[in-house]
Backbone as CSV, one residue per row, in Angstrom:
resi,resn,N_x,N_y,N_z,CA_x,CA_y,CA_z,C_x,C_y,C_z
1,MET,0.836,-1.174,0.000,0.000,0.000,0.000,0.888,1.247,0.000
2,LYS,0.453,2.244,-0.741,1.192,3.504,-0.778,0.994,4.287,0.517
3,GLU,1.901,5.218,0.753,1.801,6.106,1.904,0.632,7.070,1.689
4,TYR,-0.011,7.474,2.795,-1.123,8.424,2.738,-0.699,9.644,1.928
5,ASN,-1.476,9.991,0.915,-1.154,11.085,0.013,-1.732,12.388,0.562
6,SER,-0.996,13.002,1.486,-1.503,14.202,2.148,-1.702,15.358,1.175
7,ALA,-0.867,15.484,0.152,-1.036,16.569,-0.824,-2.360,16.405,-1.574
8,PHE,-2.681,15.194,-1.963,-3.929,14.908,-2.678,-5.137,15.270,-1.812
9,PHE,-5.151,14.784,-0.577,-6.301,15.025,0.290,-6.364,16.469,0.797
10,SER,-5.207,17.099,0.999,-5.196,18.505,1.429,-5.824,19.408,0.380
11,LEU,-5.602,19.101,-0.872,-6.222,19.881,-1.943,-7.744,19.851,-1.816
12,TYR,-8.301,18.674,-1.587,-9.751,18.545,-1.425,-10.236,19.206,-0.145
13,GLU,-9.471,19.084,0.939,-9.844,19.752,2.192,-9.889,21.263,1.997
14,ASN,-8.853,21.813,1.369,-8.812,23.253,1.128,-9.927,23.707,0.200
15,LEU,-10.213,22.920,-0.796,-11.305,23.236,-1.711,-12.622,23.331,-0.947
16,TYR,-12.895,22.363,-0.093,-14.137,22.400,0.682,-14.169,23.621,1.607
17,ILE,-13.077,23.902,2.278,-13.031,25.032,3.214,-13.315,26.349,2.486
18,VAL,-12.696,26.552,1.331,-12.926,27.790,0.571,-14.370,27.853,0.079
19,LEU,-14.891,26.746,-0.426,-16.295,26.732,-0.877,-17.227,27.096,0.270
20,LYS,-16.971,26.534,1.432,-17.826,26.819,2.596,-17.724,28.290,2.998
21,GLN,-16.523,28.832,3.017,-16.335,30.238,3.395,-17.019,31.177,2.407
22,GLU,-16.939,30.850,1.145,-17.465,31.740,0.102,-18.955,31.559,-0.161
23,LEU,-19.447,30.324,-0.018,-20.814,30.024,-0.455,-21.725,29.464,0.632
24,GLY,-21.169,29.161,1.800,-21.952,28.547,2.862,-21.891,27.034,2.779
25,GLU,-22.272,26.411,3.887,-22.118,24.956,3.984,-22.978,24.181,2.986
26,GLU,-24.229,24.539,2.845,-25.116,23.772,1.962,-24.610,23.756,0.522
27,ARG,-24.255,24.919,0.010,-23.763,25.013,-1.371,-22.393,24.334,-1.496
28,ALA,-21.554,24.487,-0.475,-20.233,23.848,-0.498,-20.371,22.324,-0.586
29,LEU,-21.269,21.763,0.201,-21.486,20.311,0.154,-22.023,19.879,-1.206
30,GLU,-22.926,20.659,-1.757,-23.499,20.355,-3.073,-22.419,20.356,-4.155
31,LEU,-21.587,21.378,-4.176,-20.522,21.456,-5.179,-19.448,20.403,-4.938
32,PHE,-19.111,20.153,-3.684,-18.111,19.143,-3.376,-18.591,17.767,-3.839
33,ARG,-19.879,17.495,-3.650,-20.452,16.231,-4.122,-20.244,16.077,-5.636
34,LYS,-20.521,17.130,-6.380,-20.358,17.086,-7.837,-18.898,16.865,-8.233
35,ILE,-17.991,17.520,-7.523,-16.566,17.355,-7.797,-16.122,15.926,-7.522
36,MET,-16.558,15.381,-6.390,-16.196,13.997,-6.046,-16.777,13.016,-7.056
37,GLU,-18.025,13.207,-7.436,-18.655,12.308,-8.403,-17.902,12.306,-9.729
38,LYS,-17.530,13.468,-10.201,-16.804,13.569,-11.472,-15.462,12.842,-11.393
39,GLY,-14.706,13.091,-10.327,-13.399,12.455,-10.184,-13.476,10.960,-9.960
40,LEU,-14.392,10.531,-9.098,-14.516,9.099,-8.817,-15.039,8.333,-10.021
41,LYS,-15.992,8.906,-10.744,-16.531,8.241,-11.942,-15.406,7.972,-12.937
42,LYS,-14.596,8.972,-13.173,-13.482,8.812,-14.115,-12.525,7.717,-13.634
43,ALA,-12.201,7.726,-12.355,-11.292,6.718,-11.808,-11.888,5.318,-11.909
44,TYR,-13.144,5.169,-11.513,-13.769,3.841,-11.496,-14.003,3.297,-12.899
45,ASP,-14.378,4.161,-13.838,-14.646,3.695,-15.199,-13.417,3.068,-15.838
46,SER,-12.240,3.503,-15.434,-11.025,2.946,-16.015,-10.613,1.624,-15.356
47,MET,-11.332,1.224,-14.295,-10.938,0.035,-13.534,-11.700,-1.219,-13.925
48,GLY,-12.797,-1.079,-14.607,-13.577,-2.237,-15.020,-14.266,-2.912,-13.851
49,PHE,-15.596,-2.924,-13.882,-16.372,-3.562,-12.825,-17.754,-3.904,-13.359
50,GLU,-18.383,-4.863,-12.714,-19.766,-5.213,-13.010,-20.636,-4.537,-11.956
51,LYS,-21.492,-3.626,-12.394,-22.342,-2.900,-11.460,-23.214,-3.887,-10.686
52,GLY,-23.274,-3.694,-9.379,-24.081,-4.557,-8.527,-23.339,-5.751,-7.960
53,ASN,-22.115,-5.959,-8.389,-21.328,-7.097,-7.928,-20.527,-6.704,-6.681
54,PRO,-20.882,-7.250,-5.511,-20.167,-6.889,-4.280,-18.658,-7.154,-4.338
55,GLU,-18.250,-8.218,-4.993,-16.816,-8.528,-5.095,-16.096,-7.471,-5.930
56,ASP,-16.728,-7.005,-7.010,-16.137,-5.942,-7.816,-16.088,-4.631,-7.039
57,PHE,-17.126,-4.355,-6.257,-17.156,-3.166,-5.408,-15.923,-3.156,-4.499
58,VAL,-15.683,-4.272,-3.838,-14.543,-4.392,-2.932,-13.234,-4.250,-3.699
59,LYS,-13.124,-4.920,-4.815,-11.890,-4.884,-5.613,-11.566,-3.451,-6.049
60,VAL,-12.550,-2.762,-6.605,-12.345,-1.411,-7.114,-12.016,-0.433,-5.983
61,LEU,-12.799,-0.483,-4.893,-12.557,0.454,-3.798,-11.224,0.195,-3.121
62,LYS,-10.903,-1.062,-2.893,-9.632,-1.381,-2.239,-8.467,-0.883,-3.090
63,GLN,-8.516,-1.151,-4.373,-7.432,-0.735,-5.266,-7.322,0.788,-5.322
64,ARG,-8.433,1.468,-5.491,-8.431,2.937,-5.610,-8.028,3.595,-4.280
65,ASP,-8.645,3.158,-3.185,-8.342,3.761,-1.886,-6.876,3.552,-1.507
66,GLU,-6.380,2.353,-1.706,-4.987,2.080,-1.357,-4.017,2.838,-2.249
67,SER,-4.426,3.151,-3.486,-3.548,3.900,-4.394,-3.289,5.325,-3.901
68,VAL,-4.160,5.837,-3.037,-3.961,7.174,-2.463,-3.587,7.100,-0.973
69,GLY,-3.226,5.906,-0.524,-2.696,5.744,0.821,-3.705,5.513,1.922
70,LEU,-4.906,5.089,1.574,-5.913,4.790,2.590,-5.917,3.297,2.887
71,LYS,-5.849,2.958,4.160,-5.980,1.550,4.551,-7.463,1.287,4.753
72,VAL,-8.008,0.368,3.968,-9.412,-0.008,4.081,-9.518,-1.522,4.197
73,THR,-10.566,-1.958,4.880,-10.849,-3.386,4.977,-12.330,-3.611,4.756
74,PHE,-12.665,-4.835,4.428,-14.044,-5.246,4.180,-14.273,-6.550,4.949
75,PRO,-14.553,-6.456,6.267,-14.662,-7.661,7.074,-15.844,-8.557,6.731
76,GLU,-16.834,-8.023,6.021,-17.964,-8.856,5.599,-18.394,-8.443,4.205
77,VAL,-18.482,-9.435,3.324,-18.941,-9.191,1.951,-19.847,-10.348,1.558
78,THR,-21.139,-10.042,1.379,-22.098,-11.038,0.910,-22.882,-10.423,-0.248
79,ASP,-23.843,-11.171,-0.767,-24.669,-10.659,-1.864,-25.604,-9.539,-1.427
80,SER,-25.771,-9.353,-0.115,-26.702,-8.321,0.351,-26.139,-7.412,1.451
81,LYS,-24.866,-7.618,1.834,-24.288,-6.786,2.883,-22.772,-6.686,2.711
82,ILE,-22.282,-5.456,2.884,-20.848,-5.194,2.829,-20.501,-4.290,4.006
83,ILE,-19.459,-4.625,4.717,-18.938,-3.734,5.752,-17.646,-3.134,5.196
84,TYR,-17.635,-1.807,5.118,-16.536,-1.035,4.526,-15.913,-0.194,5.639
85,GLN,-14.644,-0.462,5.939,-13.965,0.237,7.035,-12.754,1.022,6.532
86,PHE,-12.653,2.267,6.988,-11.485,3.112,6.746,-10.650,3.092,8.025
87,HIS,-9.402,2.696,7.906,-8.494,2.725,9.048,-7.587,3.953,8.975
88,THR,-7.694,4.680,7.881,-7.002,5.955,7.689,-8.085,7.003,7.473
89,ASP,-7.956,8.137,8.125,-8.903,9.233,7.929,-8.503,9.999,6.673
90,PRO,-9.341,9.981,5.626,-8.955,10.682,4.402,-8.915,12.205,4.556
91,PHE,-9.749,12.745,5.424,-9.870,14.196,5.540,-9.740,14.666,6.996
92,PRO,-8.598,14.418,7.629,-8.467,14.743,9.051,-8.572,16.238,9.364
93,ASN,-8.224,17.081,8.425,-8.231,18.519,8.688,-9.608,19.158,8.588
94,LEU,-10.623,18.350,8.292,-11.986,18.877,8.250,-12.764,18.578,9.533
95,LYS,-12.147,17.824,10.431,-12.793,17.537,11.718,-13.058,18.862,12.436
96,GLY,-14.301,19.061,12.871,-14.687,20.291,13.544,-15.158,21.387,12.596
97,ILE,-14.963,21.176,11.305,-15.378,22.163,10.300,-16.694,21.761,9.654
98,VAL,-16.922,20.459,9.551,-18.134,19.941,8.918,-18.536,18.649,9.635
99,ASP,-19.820,18.400,9.714,-20.328,17.157,10.279,-19.914,15.996,9.380
100,HIS,-19.327,14.968,9.971,-18.822,13.856,9.149,-19.915,13.146,8.363
101,LYS,-21.120,13.061,8.882,-22.187,12.385,8.132,-22.516,13.140,6.849
102,LYS,-22.588,14.451,6.934,-22.860,15.270,5.741,-21.706,15.185,4.750
103,PHE,-20.492,15.282,5.268,-19.339,15.282,4.366,-19.115,13.914,3.737
104,ASP,-19.157,12.862,4.542,-18.945,11.515,4.003,-19.963,11.179,2.918
105,ASP,-21.175,11.695,3.069,-22.214,11.420,2.072,-21.854,11.979,0.699
106,THR,-20.976,12.992,0.647,-20.600,13.566,-0.646,-19.837,12.581,-1.522
107,TYR,-19.266,11.556,-0.928,-18.557,10.569,-1.749,-19.010,9.129,-1.514
108,ILE,-19.426,8.774,-0.309,-19.839,7.387,-0.044,-21.121,7.050,-0.807
109,SER,-22.088,7.952,-0.804,-23.343,7.656,-1.508,-23.087,7.425,-2.992
110,PHE,-22.161,8.198,-3.579,-21.835,7.986,-4.989,-21.198,6.614,-5.202
111,LYS,-20.238,6.261,-4.356,-19.577,4.968,-4.498,-20.600,3.832,-4.486
112,VAL,-21.522,3.888,-3.543,-22.527,2.836,-3.401,-23.447,2.797,-4.617
113,LYS,-24.013,3.924,-4.990,-24.973,3.960,-6.108,-24.313,3.651,-7.442
114,TYR,-23.110,4.187,-7.661,-22.457,4.009,-8.953,-21.936,2.589,-9.161
115,LEU,-21.361,2.019,-8.119,-20.773,0.688,-8.260,-21.748,-0.450,-7.970
116,LEU,-22.717,-0.194,-7.093,-23.649,-1.261,-6.704,-25.053,-1.069,-7.265
117,GLY,-25.543,0.161,-7.323,-26.880,0.405,-7.873,-27.839,0.989,-6.858
118,GLU,-29.012,1.332,-7.342,-30.033,2.030,-6.554,-30.637,1.182,-5.430
119,LYS,-30.534,-0.124,-5.508,-31.115,-0.983,-4.474,-30.232,-1.090,-3.234
120,TRP,-29.065,-0.478,-3.278,-28.129,-0.537,-2.167,-28.133,0.783,-1.402
121,THR,-28.031,0.709,-0.080,-27.944,1.899,0.768,-26.825,1.687,1.783
122,TYR,-26.459,2.768,2.450,-25.408,2.644,3.456,-25.806,3.388,4.718
123,ALA,-25.180,2.997,5.814,-25.359,3.689,7.089,-24.008,3.728,7.798
124,PRO,-23.621,4.905,8.282,-22.388,4.976,9.070,-22.643,4.419,10.469
125,THR,-21.700,3.650,10.983,-21.871,3.086,12.324,-20.765,3.504,13.282
126,LYS,-19.603,3.830,12.743,-18.465,4.278,13.554,-17.736,5.351,12.764
127,HIS,-17.046,6.242,13.503,-16.268,7.263,12.797,-15.049,7.673,13.610
128,ILE,-13.935,7.791,12.915,-12.677,8.205,13.541,-12.849,9.545,14.248
129,TRP,-13.623,10.468,13.667,-13.813,11.794,14.264,-14.550,11.718,15.599
130,ASP,-15.274,10.633,15.820,-15.981,10.438,17.094,-15.147,9.667,18.111
131,GLY,-13.896,9.390,17.767,-13.017,8.663,18.676,-12.969,7.163,18.425
132,ASP,-13.686,6.681,17.423,-13.639,5.253,17.088,-12.303,4.924,16.431
133,GLU,-11.903,3.666,16.494,-10.613,3.270,15.928,-10.615,3.265,14.406
134,HIS,-11.794,3.231,13.813,-11.921,3.300,12.356,-13.297,3.878,12.014
135,THR,-13.451,4.231,10.748,-14.749,4.672,10.228,-15.368,3.467,9.532
136,GLU,-16.647,3.248,9.779,-17.305,2.050,9.249,-18.645,2.401,8.625
137,PHE,-18.889,1.804,7.472,-20.167,1.938,6.788,-20.732,0.536,6.558
138,ILE,-21.980,0.350,6.911,-22.679,-0.900,6.634,-23.514,-0.643,5.377
139,ILE,-23.229,-1.386,4.347,-23.887,-1.228,3.053,-24.795,-2.439,2.852
140,THR,-26.075,-2.183,2.609,-27.022,-3.291,2.457,-27.869,-3.131,1.208
141,LYS,-28.319,-4.263,0.728,-29.202,-4.295,-0.448,-30.626,-4.368,0.050
142,ASP,-31.459,-3.460,-0.447,-32.878,-3.419,-0.037,-33.640,-4.623,-0.527
């Protein structure tokens, strides 16, 4: 796994901070979501995956996340449930600036819908910003 790419993530942190200062939180989150969707779509499309396939979801996310220095694990992967854990905080400098549930939704919801489909949803259960040892999302198929 590569070392955490602080320059890459700092750029996104600074972008969000400036958007929030200039446009307010709601608009900043909206624009940040669009930016993340555009970048992630381009990255994922080049990786090859079958939409809705939990194994492909894990393969693509693990490869992409680790390429930017994030340690992630998937302790459970079935046809209807995936546990996705971040052991590295991608955006540590935003703690206290934005609610993690709102911010995480700008990219996690896209990952789930784009790679798995509309029948899949996610719920955060743990977060590094709350003092947990990792951030965890439970992804389930309706």
